[in-house]
C-alpha positions in Angstrom: 83.5 61.1 131.5 85.1 62.2 134.8 82.9 64.5 137.0 85.8 67.0 136.9 85.8 67.1 133.1 83.3 68.6 130.8 83.0 67.7 127.1 80.9 70.3 125.3 80.2 71.4 121.7 79.3 69.7 118.4 80.9 67.1 116.3 82.6 69.8 114.2 84.0 71.6 117.3 84.1 70.6 120.9 85.9 71.7 124.1 87.4 69.6 126.9 87.3 71.6 130.0 88.5 70.8 133.5 85.8 71.9 135.9 87.4 70.6 139.1 86.1 72.8 142.0 89.6 72.6 143.6 91.0 74.9 140.9 90.2 77.3 138.0 88.3 75.9 135.1 90.9 75.2 132.3 90.5 74.5 128.6 92.5 71.3 128.0 91.8 70.9 124.3 89.6 72.2 121.5 88.9 70.7 118.1 86.7 68.2 116.3 85.0 65.9 118.8 86.7 62.8 117.6 90.1 64.3 118.3 89.6 65.1 122.0 91.1 62.7 124.5 88.9 60.7 126.9 89.8 61.3 130.5 88.6 57.9 131.5 90.7 56.0 129.0 93.6 58.4 128.7 94.1 59.8 132.3 97.8 60.3 131.9 97.4 62.3 128.7 94.7 64.4 130.2 96.8 65.0 133.3 99.6 66.4 131.1 97.1 68.6 129.2 95.8 69.9 132.5 99.3 70.7 133.7 99.9 72.8 130.7 96.5 74.3 130.4 95.7 78.0 131.3 92.6 79.1 133.2 89.7 79.9 131.0 90.1 83.6 131.9 93.5 85.1 132.5 93.2 88.1 134.9 95.9 90.4 136.2 95.2 93.1 138.8 97.4 95.9 140.1 97.7 94.4 143.6 98.0 90.8 142.3 100.3 90.7 139.3 101.6 87.3 138.3 102.9 84.3 140.2 105.9 82.0 139.4 107.1 84.2 136.5 107.7 87.7 135.3 108.1 89.4 132.0 105.8 90.7 129.3 103.5 87.7 128.9 100.0 87.9 130.0 99.6 84.5 131.7 99.9 83.1 135.2 98.1 86.0 136.9 97.7 85.6 140.6 93.9 86.1 140.5 93.6 83.5 137.7 95.4 80.9 139.8 93.2 81.7 142.8 90.0 81.1 140.8 87.9 78.1 141.7 85.3 76.6 139.4 81.8 77.2 140.8 79.6 75.7 138.1 78.5 75.9 134.5 75.4 76.2 132.4 74.6 74.9 128.9 72.0 76.3 126.6 70.9 75.6 123.0 68.5 77.7 120.9 68.1 77.9 117.1 71.1 75.8 116.4 73.4 77.9 118.6 75.0 76.2 121.6 76.2 78.3 124.6 78.4 77.3 127.5 78.9 79.6 130.5 81.6 78.5 133.1 81.6 80.3 136.4 84.7 80.8 138.6 85.4 82.9 141.8 88.5 84.0 143.7 87.8 84.2 147.4 90.8 86.4 148.2 90.1 89.2 145.7 86.4 88.9 145.6 86.4 88.7 141.8 84.1 86.4 139.9 84.8 85.4 136.3 82.6 83.8 133.7 83.8 82.5 130.4 81.1 82.3 127.7 81.5 80.2 124.5 79.1 79.7 121.6 79.2 77.4 118.6 76.8 77.0 115.7 75.7 73.6 114.6 78.1 71.9 112.1 80.5 74.9 112.0 84.1 74.5 113.5 84.0 78.0 114.9 84.0 79.1 118.5 82.9 82.6 119.7 84.3 83.6 123.1 84.2 86.4 125.6 84.6 86.8 129.4 82.9 88.7 132.2 84.5 89.8 135.5 82.5 91.0 138.5 83.7 92.4 141.8 81.7 90.7 144.5 84.1 91.7 147.3 84.0 94.6 149.7 86.8 96.8 148.2 87.8 98.2 144.8 90.1 96.2 142.5 91.9 97.5 139.5 92.1 95.2 136.4 95.1 95.5 134.2 94.5 92.5 131.9 91.6 90.2 131.2 91.7 87.6 128.4 88.8 87.1 126.0 90.1 83.7 125.1 93.1 81.5 126.2 94.0 78.1 124.8 97.1 76.0 125.5 98.3 72.6 124.2 98.4 73.9 120.6 101.2 71.5 119.7 99.5 68.4 121.1 99.0 66.9 117.6 102.6 67.1 116.5 104.4 63.8 116.1 106.6 62.7 118.9 110.1 64.2 118.5 109.0 67.1 116.3 109.8 70.4 117.9 106.9 72.8 118.1 109.2 75.7 117.0 109.6 74.0 113.6 106.4 72.0 113.4 104.0 75.0 113.8 103.8 77.9 111.3 102.2 81.3 112.0 100.4 83.3 109.4 100.4 87.1 110.1 99.0 89.9 108.1 100.8 93.2 108.0 98.3 95.9 107.0 100.1 99.0 105.9 98.1 102.0 104.5 97.6 101.4 100.7 99.3 98.1 100.9 96.8 96.1 102.9 96.5 92.4 103.6 100.3 91.5 103.4 100.1 87.9 104.7 103.3 85.9 105.4 103.9 82.4 106.9 106.9 81.5 109.0 107.6 78.8 111.6 107.5 79.9 115.3 111.3 79.7 115.3 111.5 82.0 112.3 109.1 84.3 114.2 111.6 84.4 117.1 110.0 81.9 119.5 112.3 79.0 120.5 112.4 76.1 122.9 115.2 77.3 125.2 115.3 74.0 127.1 114.5 75.6 130.6 111.4 73.6 131.4 113.5 70.6 132.6 115.1 73.0 135.1 111.8 73.9 136.7 110.9 76.9 134.6 107.6 77.4 132.6 109.3 78.3 129.3 111.3 80.9 127.5 109.5 84.0 128.9 109.4 85.2 125.2 106.4 85.5 123.0 105.2 86.5 119.5 103.0 89.5 120.2 100.6 91.4 118.0 99.1 94.5 119.3 97.3 97.5 118.0 97.0 100.7 120.0 94.5 103.5 119.2 91.4 104.0 117.2 92.6 102.4 113.9 92.2 98.7 114.7 94.1 97.4 111.7 96.6 100.1 110.8 99.6 97.9 111.3 98.3 94.3 111.4 94.9 92.8 110.8 93.3 91.7 114.1 93.6 88.1 113.0 96.2 85.4 112.5 96.5 81.6 111.8 98.5 78.9 113.5 99.0 76.0 111.1 100.6 72.5 111.1 101.9 72.5 107.5 102.4 68.7 107.4 98.8 67.9 108.3 96.9 71.1 107.4 95.5 71.4 110.9 94.9 75.1 111.6 93.6 77.6 114.1 92.5 80.9 112.7 91.3 83.7 115.0 89.9 87.2 114.8 89.5 89.8 117.5 86.2 91.5 116.9 86.9 95.0 118.2 87.2 98.5 116.6 89.9 99.8 118.9 93.0 98.5 120.8 93.7 94.8 121.0 96.4 92.3 121.9 97.3 88.8 121.0 100.3 86.6 122.0 101.6 83.2 121.1 104.2 81.7 123.5 105.6 78.5 124.9 104.7 77.2 128.2 105.7 73.7 129.7 107.0 72.4 126.3 103.8 73.4 124.4 102.3 76.6 122.9 99.4 78.8 124.0 97.4 81.6 122.5 95.9 84.5 124.5 93.6 87.1 122.9 92.3 90.2 124.5 91.2 93.8 124.0 93.3 96.6 125.5 95.8 96.0 128.3 97.7 98.1 130.8 101.1 97.2 129.6 100.4 97.8 125.9 97.5 100.3 125.8 97.3 102.3 129.1 94.2 100.4 129.9 93.0 99.8 133.5 89.5 99.3 134.8 88.8 100.1 138.5 86.0 97.9 139.7 84.1 99.1 142.7 82.1 96.5 144.7 79.2 95.3 142.5 80.7 96.6 139.2 81.6 94.4 136.3 83.6 94.3 133.1 83.2 92.3 129.9 85.9 91.7 127.3 85.9 92.3 123.6 84.6 89.3 121.7 86.8 87.0 119.7 86.2 84.1 117.3 88.4 81.1 116.6 88.1 78.6 113.7 89.7 75.2 114.2 90.0 72.7 111.3 91.7 69.3 111.2 92.9 69.6 107.6 93.0 72.0 104.7 95.1 74.7 106.4 94.5 78.4 106.2 92.0 78.3 103.3 89.7 75.8 105.0 89.8 77.7 108.3 89.1 80.9 106.5 86.0 79.3 104.8 84.7 78.5 108.2 85.4 82.0 109.5 83.8 83.5 106.4 80.6 81.5 107.2 80.7 82.9 110.7 81.2 86.4 109.5 78.0 86.1 107.4 76.0 84.5 110.1 77.1 86.9 112.8 76.4 90.3 111.1 73.5 92.6 111.0 71.2 91.8 108.1 71.0 94.4 105.4 69.5 94.4 101.9 72.8 95.7 100.5 74.3 92.3 101.2 72.3 90.8 98.4 71.7 93.7 96.0 75.4 94.7 95.6 74.8 97.9 93.6 77.7 99.4 91.7 78.8 102.6 93.5 80.4 105.5 91.8 82.5 107.7 94.1 83.9 110.9 92.8 87.2 110.9 94.8 89.8 108.3 93.8 91.8 109.5 90.8 88.8 111.7 90.0 87.8 115.0 91.7 90.0 114.2 94.7 88.0 116.2 97.2 87.1 119.1 94.9 83.4 118.5 94.0 81.3 121.2 92.5 78.1 121.5 90.5 80.1 122.1 87.3 82.4 119.1 87.9 79.8 116.7 89.1 77.0 116.9 86.6 79.0 115.4 83.7 80.4 112.7 86.1 76.9 111.8 87.1 75.8 111.3 83.5 78.9 109.3 82.7 78.5 107.1 85.8 74.9 106.4 84.9 75.8 105.6 81.3 78.5 103.2 82.5 76.0 101.3 84.6 76.6 102.6 88.1 73.6 102.5 90.5 74.8 104.7 93.4 76.6 108.0 93.1 78.4 109.1 96.2 79.7 112.7 96.5 82.9 112.4 98.4 84.9 114.9 100.5 84.7 118.6 100.0 80.9 119.2 99.4 80.9 121.3 102.6 84.0 123.3 101.8 83.6 127.1 102.0 87.3 127.8 102.2 88.7 130.1 99.5 89.8 128.3 96.4 93.3 126.9 96.7 93.5 127.1 100.5 95.9 124.5 101.9 95.5 123.1 105.4 98.0 121.5 107.8 100.3 119.0 106.2 99.2 119.9 102.7 95.6 118.8 103.0 92.7 120.9 101.7 91.9 124.0 103.7 88.7 122.6 105.0 90.6 119.8 106.8 90.7 121.5 110.3 87.3 123.2 109.9 84.9 120.2 109.4 82.1 119.3 111.8 79.0 121.2 110.8 78.4 119.2 107.6 76.5 122.0 105.8 76.7 122.3 102.0 79.1 124.8 100.4 77.4 127.8 98.7 80.4 128.6 96.6 80.7 125.0 95.2 77.0 124.6 94.6 75.5 128.0 93.5 72.2 126.3 92.9 72.4 124.3 96.1 73.6 120.8 96.7 70.0 119.6 96.1 70.4 120.5 92.4 73.1 117.9 92.1 71.4 115.4 94.3 68.2 115.7 92.2 70.3 115.2 89.0 71.7 112.0 90.5 68.2 110.8 91.3 66.9 111.8 87.8 69.7 109.8 86.2 68.4 106.7 88.0 71.1 106.6 90.7 70.8 106.6 94.5 72.5 109.7 95.9 75.1 109.4 98.6 77.4 111.7 100.6 80.8 111.4 102.3 80.9 112.1 106.1 83.7 111.9 108.7 81.4 111.9 111.8 83.8 111.2 114.6 86.0 114.3 114.2 85.5 118.0 114.6 88.1 120.4 113.1 89.9 122.7 115.6 88.5 125.7 113.7 85.0 124.4 113.4 82.2 126.3 115.2 81.1 122.9 116.5 84.4 122.7 118.5 83.3 125.8 120.5 79.6 124.8 120.7 80.0 121.4 122.3 81.3 121.1 125.9 84.8 119.9 126.6 83.4 116.7 128.0 82.1 115.7 124.5 85.7 115.4 123.2 88.7 113.2 124.0 90.8 114.7 126.7 94.0 113.7 128.5 95.0 115.4 131.7 92.0 117.7 131.2 93.2 119.0 127.8 91.4 118.4 124.6 93.3 116.0 122.3 94.2 117.4 118.9 95.4 115.3 116.0 96.2 116.6 112.5 93.9 119.6 113.1 91.0 117.6 114.5 89.4 116.9 117.8 87.9 113.5 118.5 84.3 113.2 119.7 83.6 110.9 122.7 80.3 109.3 121.8 79.6 108.3 125.3 78.6 112.0 125.9 75.0 112.8 125.0 75.9 116.1 123.3 78.3 114.3 121.0 75.8 111.7 120.0 73.0 114.2 119.6 75.1 116.3 117.3 75.8 113.3 115.0 72.2 112.1 115.1 71.1 115.5 114.1 73.5 115.6 111.2 72.6 112.2 109.8 68.9 112.6 110.2 69.1 116.0 108.4 71.1 114.7 105.5 68.7 111.8 105.0 65.6 113.9 105.5 66.6 117.0 103.5 68.5 115.5 100.6 67.0 112.0 100.6 70.4 110.3 100.5 70.4 106.5 100.5 74.1 106.1 101.0 76.6 107.6 103.5 80.3 106.9 103.3 81.7 107.1 106.9 85.4 107.9 106.8 87.8 108.3 109.7 91.2 109.8 109.0 92.9 110.2 112.4 94.3 107.7 114.9 93.6 109.3 118.3 96.2 107.3 120.2 95.8 105.6 123.6 92.5 107.2 124.4 90.8 109.6 126.8 90.4 110.4 130.5 86.7 110.4 129.8 83.9 112.9 130.5 84.6 113.0 134.2 88.4 112.6 133.9 88.6 109.4 135.9 89.1 106.8 133.1 92.5 105.3 132.2 93.1 106.4 128.5 92.7 102.9 127.2 89.4 102.4 129.1 88.1 105.7 127.8 88.9 104.6 124.2 87.2 101.2 124.8 84.1 103.0 126.1 84.0 105.3 123.0 84.6 102.3 120.7 81.6 100.6 122.1 79.5 103.8 122.0 80.4 104.3 118.4 79.1 100.8 117.6 75.9 101.6 119.5 75.5 104.8 117.5 75.8 102.9 114.2 73.1 100.5 115.4 70.9 103.5 116.3 71.3 105.1 112.9 70.4 101.8 111.1 67.5 101.2 113.5 66.1 104.6 112.4 67.0 104.3 108.7 67.1 100.5 108.0 67.4 100.9 104.2 70.3 103.5 104.5 73.6 102.0 103.3 76.5 103.0 105.5 80.0 102.4 104.1 82.9 101.8 106.4 86.2 103.6 105.6 89.2 104.7 107.7 92.2 105.9 105.8 91.6 103.0 103.5 91.7 99.7 105.4 92.8 101.0 108.8 89.7 99.8 110.6 89.1 96.4 109.0 87.6 94.5 111.9 84.5 92.4 112.5 83.0 94.8 115.0 82.5 97.3 112.2 81.9 94.8 109.4 79.2 93.0 111.4 77.2 96.3 111.3 78.0 98.0 108.0 77.3 96.3 104.7 80.2 97.7 102.6 83.8 98.4 103.5 86.4 100.4 101.5 89.6 98.3 101.8 92.3 100.7 100.5 93.3 104.1 99.3 95.8 102.7 96.8 95.8 104.9 93.6 98.2 102.9 91.4 96.2 100.3 89.4 99.4 98.2 89.0 99.7 97.8 92.7 96.0 97.4 93.5 95.7 93.7 92.4 97.8 92.5 95.3 95.4 94.1 97.7 92.2 93.1 95.8 93.3 89.5 95.6 93.9 89.2 99.3 90.9 91.2 100.5 88.6 88.2 101.1 90.9 87.1 103.9 89.4 89.9 106.1 86.3 91.0 104.3 83.6 88.9 102.7 83.5 89.4 98.9 80.0 91.0 99.0 81.3 93.7 101.4 84.8 94.4 100.1 84.8 97.6 98.0 87.7 97.8 95.5 88.4 100.9 93.4 88.1 100.8 89.6 89.3 104.1 88.3 89.4 104.2 84.5 91.4 107.1 83.0 91.9 108.4 79.4 95.6 107.6 79.5 95.0 103.8 80.1 95.5 101.4 77.3 92.8 98.8 76.7 94.8 96.1 78.5 95.3 98.5 81.5 91.6 99.3 81.5 91.0 95.5 81.7 93.3 95.3 84.7 91.6 98.3 86.3 88.2 96.7 86.0 89.1 93.0 86.9 90.6 94.2 90.2 87.1 95.2 91.4 85.0 92.5 89.8 85.3 89.8 92.5 84.2 92.2 95.2 82.1 95.4 95.4 82.9 97.7 92.5 83.7 101.2 93.6 83.8 103.0 90.2 85.7 106.3 90.1 88.3 107.8 87.8 87.1 110.0 84.8 84.5 108.1 82.8 83.4 111.5 81.5 86.7 111.9 79.7 87.0 108.4 78.2 86.7 107.8 74.5 83.6 105.9 73.2 85.7 102.8 72.8 87.2 103.1 76.3 83.7 103.6 77.7 82.5 100.5 76.0 85.1 98.5 78.0 83.9 99.9 81.3 80.3 99.3 80.3 81.1 95.7 79.3 82.8 95.0 82.6 79.9 96.4 84.7 77.3 94.5 82.6 79.3 91.3 83.1 79.6 91.9 86.8 75.8 92.2 87.1 75.3 88.7 85.6 77.0 86.9 88.5 77.1 89.3 91.4 74.2 87.5 93.0 76.6 84.6 93.6 79.1 86.6 95.7 77.2 86.3 99.0 77.8 82.6 99.0 81.4 82.7 97.7 84.5 81.3 99.4 88.0 82.4 98.4 90.9 80.3 97.2 94.4 81.4 96.1 95.6 78.8 93.6 99.0 80.6 93.2 99.2 81.3 97.0 98.3 84.4 98.9 99.6 87.3 96.8 103.0 88.8 97.4 103.4 92.5 96.9 105.6 92.2 93.9 104.4 88.9 92.4 104.3 88.8 88.6 101.1 86.7 88.4 98.3 86.9 90.9 95.2 84.8 91.2 92.0 84.9 93.2 89.3 82.2 92.8 85.8 82.3 94.3 83.7 79.1 94.6 80.0 79.7 94.9 77.0 77.8 96.1 76.0 76.7 92.6 79.5 75.2 92.0 80.6 78.0 89.8 84.3 79.0 90.1 85.2 82.6 89.3 88.9 83.1 88.6 90.6 86.4 88.3 94.2 86.5 87.0 96.5 89.4 86.7 99.8 89.5 84.7 102.0 92.4 85.9 105.0 94.0 84.2 107.9 91.6 83.8 105.9 88.4 84.4 106.1 85.5 81.8 103.4 85.2 79.3 101.8 82.0 80.6 101.0 80.7 84.1 100.0 77.2 85.4 97.0 77.5 87.8 96.2 74.4 89.9 92.5 74.1 90.7 92.2 70.9 92.7 88.5 71.5 93.6 87.4 71.8 90.0 85.7 68.8 88.3 87.1 67.2 85.2 84.0 68.0 83.2 84.1 71.7 84.1 84.7 74.1 81.3 86.5 77.4 81.5 85.3 80.4 79.6 86.4 84.0 79.5 83.9 86.3 81.2 85.8 89.6 80.7 89.1 90.7 79.2 90.2 93.8 77.4 93.2 94.7 75.2 94.4 91.1 75.1 93.1 87.7 74.2 93.6 85.0 76.8 94.5 81.5 75.9 93.0 78.7 78.1 94.3 75.1 78.2 92.3 73.0 80.7 93.9 69.8 82.0 90.9 67.7 83.1 93.0 65.0 84.7 95.5 67.3 86.4 92.8 69.8 87.5 95.0 72.7 86.3 94.6 75.5 83.8 97.3 77.0 81.7 96.5 80.6 80.9 98.3 82.9 78.5 98.0 86.7 78.5 100.0 88.2 75.6 100.0 91.8 77.1 101.8 92.8 80.2 99.8 94.7 82.8 96.6 92.9 81.8 94.0 90.7 83.5 91.3 88.3 82.7 88.2 87.0 84.5 87.3 83.4 83.9 84.3 81.2 84.9 84.3 77.5 85.4 80.9 75.8 85.0 79.9 72.2 84.5 79.7 71.0 80.9 76.0 70.3 81.5 75.3 73.9 82.1 77.4 75.2 79.3 
């Protein structure tokens, strides 16, 4: 190996890095160790990779900008080109390998360090970067990459254009229609080889850009995507692990393709960070899975393993209790003693193990009051989180005690980050405790946003949570967040750029969550933000359960439930099951199956069901409890492809550590009665059996040689849950 090249990592994932001190360290290639070129044997190939490679850290400053190009792309920063590699360190502990590569730019005084970690035998790379001002004058950062990788088309056959040979998976994530994955070639995404490299240009100046601005990290797109070679199955799947603004771009450069990932930027998010001498900045973390075959699903399996290994341990990850929540298609924010007591009894009879009282338990507004935009009257008055005397004449404790007596863990809904403009808390806390821009408190939909960097804001929330846990003995808190506060805040002292103020608050919120769980380690905190509008690993690595959607139509929900494991591990992804008296038996089956390969969030009106309808719900929950212990080891497959929003048949399969396959199938209105389901991983001696169905009787025809199952569901708008187990166990 050349002294100017570093080969680092494991057999499953290695990096080839140029560490020539005459220039910036550059990442030439990443992938399984056997696929990396040898600089000693392939000097010409490595020279070409070096020519195309980006510095490990792309940096743009206000006084530096870019060199050799202009446009919207975040590469070729002047500071990045001026960096010189000054050394590296390698460290291994407990099966985790860490590489730190140091660089410095003499002109600007900036030092940059790229940090990579890999776990043994996992094709997953975790990356972040640090920038320090070691000079004698202040410098303003406008962009710093967390991860940059070029040469993404290096495996394509000679003569195949990258615009046609590479496909990009993106996931639109609309409210109540989450996880809308689509695959298209780079050309179909609008990125083309315009032929200008042979005339001395770097490329097209175009890009495929994904960006999210504001405090909902996934309100338009999931903070993840996958670049795939369809002909070989080679794939790169990434996620940005941040609960605020982020940016990603794919683009062409020197007849190849690069990926750059970051948190907020100046151009997209009004983010700038002024570094005085001695100050430093670290980027948001990202994770990349690279697999040589198997495509999106294989890369996702690797990323799922990383998600489990990189999250905060919590007993809820293994216990997976059934949660009843009184909101969705149930009380809808109108709880009271009278309404709740029969729901508690019905939830307990159905088999629920947690009962969460959702929004409205603090509402003292006159009955029927309507707030801004048609929301309940309490909407712009929240913040004290004190029980409502009018809704609970005998006190909220009466209901909580009834929940506990019924054998359930009591829980409450909370929206901690906001304070209504009419709330007494808005007047009690100082202006500096809230988001401000140009010295004015930001208001959004009748709410102010707390800035959790301010001690008064954090003390207020700590007092609220500790009081609820101590006074009511709640074991579950649903943490919701229903506003997107925009670019950010000028900060407590008014000197932040809005984007940097938001970044500071995002990190303070994560620190606050850690503090709550440190004080109350058995407390279950549920993540929710207008459904799935904050589906990111920064949150999911801390909170054990995540509400993925607000979708109220059980006929539309399967498309969301079937795709949820792309972003949330099955043992964390809470899916609504809301049985109602007007449902047919087959419809009740669909309602329940949608939640049975994740975390069941029971709601609806079980207190109004007939005895027969209730027996269907009870059977579903009892069945779920027989296999839920397998979900923490499960990996997802989509034998009919990732679900389209209007697909007639939908399928989600989970394979578990004991070689069980759990298969959920939904037949929607207008779909044919039978479907052919390929299951290539199943063994010939496996045997399918129905675990749960209602209102219809599924027919199963297993083709042992073809590894495919033909399933018939006579009723439209129905579903079935099937298990595959080896013949020896059945």
